[in-house]
Backbone bond lengths (Angstrom), bond angles and torsions (degrees), N, CA, C in turn:
res aa  C-N    CA-C-N  psi(-1)  N-CA   C-N-CA  omega(-1)  CA-C   N-CA-C  phi
1 M - - - 1.447 - - 1.527 109.19 -
2 K 1.315 114.32 152.87 1.456 121.60 178.41 1.525 109.17 -123.56
3 P 1.328 117.15 159.55 1.468 118.70 173.51 1.529 110.38 -56.77
4 I 1.307 115.97 144.91 1.465 120.88 -177.84 1.521 110.67 -64.63
5 D 1.315 115.24 130.65 1.462 123.86 168.75 1.527 104.93 -99.50
6 P 1.341 117.98 103.07 1.469 119.42 -172.02 1.529 114.16 -59.70
7 S 1.315 118.72 -34.10 1.474 120.46 179.67 1.521 110.84 -66.38
8 F 1.333 116.71 -46.00 1.455 120.88 -179.94 1.531 110.26 -69.08
9 A 1.335 116.72 -37.75 1.463 120.34 177.73 1.530 110.40 -63.33
10 Q 1.335 117.59 -42.25 1.465 120.73 178.50 1.526 110.60 -63.84
11 E 1.316 116.45 -41.71 1.464 121.21 177.80 1.536 110.11 -59.74
12 T 1.319 116.67 -42.58 1.462 121.92 178.87 1.525 110.87 -65.39
13 L 1.333 117.19 -44.95 1.466 120.56 177.99 1.529 111.16 -61.25
14 S 1.313 117.06 -38.85 1.468 120.91 179.87 1.523 111.20 -64.94
15 K 1.322 117.62 -36.28 1.474 121.61 179.38 1.525 111.97 -68.95
16 L 1.326 117.04 -26.26 1.471 120.99 -179.17 1.526 113.11 -87.39
17 K 1.313 116.35 -11.79 1.468 121.43 -178.55 1.529 109.85 -57.35
18 G 1.330 116.10 131.82 1.450 122.03 177.21 1.521 114.61 86.83
19 K 1.331 118.21 -6.01 1.464 121.27 178.85 1.521 110.18 -92.37
20 K 1.331 116.04 149.13 1.462 119.78 173.68 1.521 107.22 -74.50
21 L 1.322 115.76 121.48 1.458 122.34 -177.38 1.516 110.11 -125.28
22 Y 1.318 114.20 164.85 1.460 121.96 171.23 1.525 106.86 -115.36
23 I 1.315 114.94 140.11 1.463 120.30 -175.63 1.523 110.40 -112.24
24 H 1.300 114.51 143.36 1.460 121.73 166.75 1.525 105.34 -125.33
25 L 1.319 115.91 122.67 1.465 122.01 178.52 1.515 107.74 -133.77
26 E 1.321 115.21 123.10 1.458 120.36 -176.83 1.520 108.91 -141.98
27 T 1.308 115.84 132.23 1.459 120.53 173.39 1.518 108.51 -124.15
28 T 1.307 115.44 149.98 1.458 119.87 178.34 1.515 109.50 -157.01
29 N 1.291 115.78 146.16 1.461 119.85 170.27 1.517 108.80 -116.67
30 G 1.322 114.75 17.25 1.460 121.18 179.25 1.510 109.97 107.01
31 A 1.300 116.38 110.57 1.462 121.16 -176.77 1.521 112.32 -57.60
32 Y 1.324 117.01 -27.44 1.454 120.24 -176.38 1.525 112.38 -110.09
33 A 1.347 116.67 17.32 1.462 120.02 -177.41 1.530 111.78 -58.20
34 S 1.321 117.32 -37.85 1.465 119.76 -178.35 1.524 112.01 -71.14
35 H 1.337 117.81 -14.94 1.467 120.35 176.50 1.527 110.66 -71.45
36 H 1.335 116.08 -26.32 1.459 120.75 179.68 1.526 111.88 -89.53
37 D 1.330 116.96 -25.05 1.460 121.80 -178.73 1.525 107.45 -149.07
38 Q 1.310 116.99 104.13 1.464 121.80 -176.10 1.531 112.89 -60.38
39 A 1.328 118.24 -21.72 1.459 121.26 -179.81 1.533 111.94 -82.44
40 F 1.325 116.55 -11.60 1.462 121.23 -177.22 1.518 110.40 -80.09
41 L 1.325 116.98 127.94 1.461 121.79 177.34 1.522 108.43 -86.96
42 S 1.294 116.72 115.04 1.462 121.94 177.89 1.524 108.09 -87.42
43 A 1.339 116.57 124.54 1.460 121.02 -178.88 1.517 109.06 -134.83
44 G 1.320 116.35 150.92 1.453 120.16 178.92 1.512 111.05 -164.09
45 T 1.334 115.45 172.09 1.453 123.00 179.16 1.513 108.06 -139.34
46 F 1.331 117.01 143.16 1.456 121.37 175.17 1.519 108.57 -142.49
47 V 1.326 116.74 116.63 1.461 123.67 177.22 1.528 105.86 -133.24
48 R 1.325 117.97 128.09 1.461 120.36 -177.00 1.524 110.38 -141.06
49 N 1.311 114.85 135.36 1.464 124.41 174.60 1.524 114.09 63.95
50 V 1.300 116.25 32.04 1.459 120.44 171.91 1.527 106.75 -84.82
51 P 1.343 117.13 121.98 1.463 118.52 -179.97 1.522 111.12 -74.32
52 L 1.318 115.78 142.67 1.451 120.11 175.21 1.519 109.99 -156.52
53 T 1.303 113.95 153.81 1.458 122.57 173.06 1.515 105.76 -128.05
54 Y 1.318 116.77 128.66 1.454 117.52 -179.11 1.520 111.03 -110.21
55 I 1.336 113.89 150.43 1.463 120.68 -177.92 1.521 111.65 -100.89
56 N 1.324 115.77 -14.00 1.462 120.53 177.04 1.525 107.98 -156.82
57 G 1.315 116.41 136.53 1.452 120.58 179.17 1.512 110.30 -143.84
58 G 1.325 115.91 140.02 1.454 118.62 -178.84 1.506 112.92 -150.36
59 I 1.326 113.80 155.59 1.459 121.60 175.78 1.521 107.36 -116.01
60 K 1.315 116.18 136.46 1.466 122.09 -176.85 1.521 110.41 -135.20
61 G 1.319 114.90 162.52 1.448 121.72 174.77 1.511 112.40 105.42
62 D 1.322 114.12 174.08 1.460 122.13 178.97 1.518 111.24 -108.27
63 G 1.298 118.04 4.43 1.446 123.95 -179.36 1.523 110.44 99.89
64 P 1.319 116.81 125.96 1.454 127.14 -7.43 1.533 111.38 -57.58
65 Y 1.333 114.06 153.66 1.458 121.04 -173.21 1.517 111.53 -100.42
66 R 1.324 114.94 164.41 1.457 121.72 173.37 1.524 108.09 -127.93
67 I 1.323 115.26 145.35 1.461 121.92 178.86 1.515 107.58 -123.67
68 G 1.315 115.66 134.54 1.449 121.91 175.59 1.519 109.49 -124.99
69 L 1.322 115.54 137.07 1.456 121.88 176.38 1.522 108.67 -121.47
70 E 1.310 116.75 127.96 1.456 121.80 175.50 1.515 108.46 -98.57
71 T 1.327 116.21 124.41 1.454 121.40 177.04 1.526 109.09 -109.41
72 E 1.296 115.70 176.11 1.458 120.55 177.62 1.534 110.98 -61.86
73 Y 1.318 117.01 -29.21 1.458 122.15 -173.51 1.521 115.01 -104.06
74 G 1.317 117.32 -14.72 1.459 119.28 -177.29 1.513 111.00 168.39
75 Y 1.312 115.80 -153.39 1.457 121.86 -172.65 1.517 111.81 -128.55
76 L 1.316 114.49 153.06 1.454 122.83 172.61 1.522 106.43 -128.19
77 Y 1.326 116.30 135.08 1.456 120.65 -172.30 1.525 108.51 -140.25
78 A 1.325 116.86 136.93 1.460 121.96 175.53 1.518 108.35 -138.70
79 E 1.319 116.68 139.49 1.464 119.87 178.74 1.522 110.08 -134.32
80 G 1.327 114.98 164.28 1.452 120.69 -179.22 1.522 112.32 90.77
81 L 1.329 117.17 19.26 1.464 121.87 -176.50 1.531 110.56 -83.72
82 T 1.317 116.05 133.01 1.460 121.10 -176.07 1.526 113.70 -123.68
83 D 1.323 117.35 -29.01 1.461 121.64 -172.21 1.525 110.73 -135.14
84 W 1.335 115.13 163.33 1.457 118.69 178.22 1.514 111.61 -163.17
85 T 1.325 113.99 166.26 1.453 121.94 173.18 1.527 108.17 -160.32
86 I 1.301 115.52 161.27 1.459 122.46 167.77 1.517 104.37 -113.34
87 D 1.327 117.26 117.24 1.461 119.75 -172.31 1.529 112.15 -84.25
88 E 1.331 115.33 -177.81 1.467 121.50 -176.41 1.525 113.22 -65.71
89 E 1.327 117.79 -15.88 1.463 121.76 176.70 1.528 111.25 -99.94
90 N 1.319 116.16 13.67 1.462 123.96 177.49 1.529 113.00 65.79
91 R 1.327 116.83 24.90 1.459 121.29 174.97 1.521 108.05 -85.66
92 V 1.327 116.21 140.76 1.458 121.55 179.53 1.527 106.84 -97.52
93 L 1.333 115.05 115.36 1.453 121.54 -173.26 1.522 110.32 -116.31
94 F 1.318 116.13 112.77 1.458 122.43 175.07 1.529 107.70 -105.03
95 A 1.322 116.16 148.27 1.456 120.55 176.72 1.519 108.97 -145.64
96 G 1.306 114.89 156.15 1.459 121.55 172.59 1.509 108.29 -122.91
97 H 1.317 116.05 122.90 1.462 121.26 179.73 1.527 109.35 -112.40
98 N 1.313 116.13 140.46 1.456 119.85 -179.84 1.531 110.92 -79.16
99 H 1.320 117.43 -176.18 1.464 121.82 -176.95 1.520 113.24 -64.11
100 E 1.342 117.53 -16.74 1.463 121.57 176.14 1.527 112.11 -94.69
101 G 1.347 116.43 0.75 1.456 120.51 -178.56 1.517 114.24 83.55
102 K 1.328 116.95 8.19 1.465 120.69 179.96 1.516 110.26 -86.02
103 L 1.329 115.74 144.65 1.457 121.84 -179.40 1.528 110.70 -66.95
104 A 1.336 116.12 128.67 1.465 122.21 176.25 1.523 110.80 -112.10
105 I 1.350 117.04 -31.12 1.454 121.35 -179.45 1.525 109.81 -151.25
106 A 1.322 115.47 141.41 1.462 122.79 171.89 1.520 107.05 -124.90
107 F 1.312 116.31 131.61 1.468 122.62 -179.97 1.525 105.67 -135.47
108 Q 1.332 116.94 110.34 1.459 120.60 -171.02 1.521 110.83 -131.39
109 L 1.335 114.81 142.81 1.459 122.16 179.91 1.526 109.06 -126.66
110 S 1.339 116.25 136.68 1.451 120.90 -178.39 1.528 110.10 -146.40
111 E 1.322 116.36 145.71 1.464 120.36 175.19 1.535 111.47 -80.75
112 T 1.324 116.96 -10.60 1.475 121.66 175.74 1.532 107.83 -125.50
113 P 1.334 117.27 154.12 1.460 118.50 -178.98 1.523 112.23 -59.85
114 F 1.327 115.39 147.93 1.452 122.09 173.73 1.523 108.74 -75.05
115 P 1.328 118.42 153.29 1.473 119.76 176.42 1.526 110.51 -59.94
116 K 1.313 115.84 146.40 1.475 120.26 178.40 1.500 110.23 -79.49
């Protein structure tokens, strides 16, 4: 993965507009964070292979970045994104890594379902 280039990322998001896509969205602050500090609330999100088509998509911020997608039915929003790549299967993979390099958020778009 490389640091996000917002212009290229926006261009990529614009090309995907109107296509049927599958989304992977995952957030984590560490599944075992509460094992180190019982007062720490461990929270996360995991959504995989939900189909969606968006009518507008944009990337904002100066880094870390946020991406918002407007669909016919509502909105999808992710923030804290720092890195990205387009892989060999043409999937667009965004990630947010914390100051220790640990994954905090994954936001991925694909024209084919992600592996289960």
